[in-house]
C-alpha positions, 0 to 999 in steps of 0.5 A: 195878371197884375200890372204891378207884375208885370211891371216888376217883371220887365225891370228884372229882364231890363236890368239882367239886360243892361248886366249883360251888356256892361259884362259883354262891354268889360270883357271885350273892353280889356280884350289886347287892342286888334292891330293891322300889323303886328308889332314884330312885322312894324320892326322889320317892315320898310321904313320907306319904299319907291317904285320906278326908281331911277337914282343918280350919284354925281362927283364934284364936276357933275358927272354921273358916277353912278345910278340905280334903276329898279322896279321898287325899292324898300329901305330898312333903316335896322339893318340900313339895308335897301331892297331891290326888285329887278335893279340895274346897277351902273358904275362909271369910273374913268377906268371902266364901267360896270352894269349888274342885274338882277330879280333882286339886289340889296344895298348896304347902306354904310358901303358901296356893297351889294348883293344880286339874286335870280339871274344875277349878272356883272358886267365890266368894260375898262377902258381898252373894251376889254371886258369880264363878265361875271354871272350866277344865281347869286352874286356878292360884291365888296366894293372895299376888297374888290370882289365878287362872289358867284354861287349856283351855276356861276360863270365868268367870261371874258373875251375868248374864254368862257367858264362854267363852275358852281362857285367863284371867286374874281378879284377884280384888281388883280383879274385873278379868279378863283372857281370851285366844282364842277368847272368846265371851260370854252374857248371861243376864237374871235370871229372877223 
């Protein structure tokens, strides 16, 4: 075999190899960049998150008026909400103390409204030790209207009366309740 022919073949093979490498890099270079998270997922991702939350709010005299304890908190700027895992919301007012719990909770940033889900409960005890407990699978609290809406296996417990229903609406200001679906009630006498 001729040395010149051998070298010519090697040049052709090398040129073809270089052309293949250039084409492959050109094709791969024009593919969209792969992101760790898709842009849509980023838009619905929390802008911050916390674990082992214990947050307190104080009045102008330095007294605690609200405390939030939770396993975790995720804040979403687009919806202006904070989502909590296993929250305990405590509100202390001169006339009552309210403690709300659930497996999950969501608080609106612009109001004091919140919702709870998964074995949700709100217990409100006034200065006269009169207690009202609302429990349900899902609870929504409206601070402006002073109302509680309990849905799915809802119950309302006062000092001696326990009432169950599918759905209940409780007006805190008037201390009145509306119950819908499968309503049953039990009276429990005070035991001394």
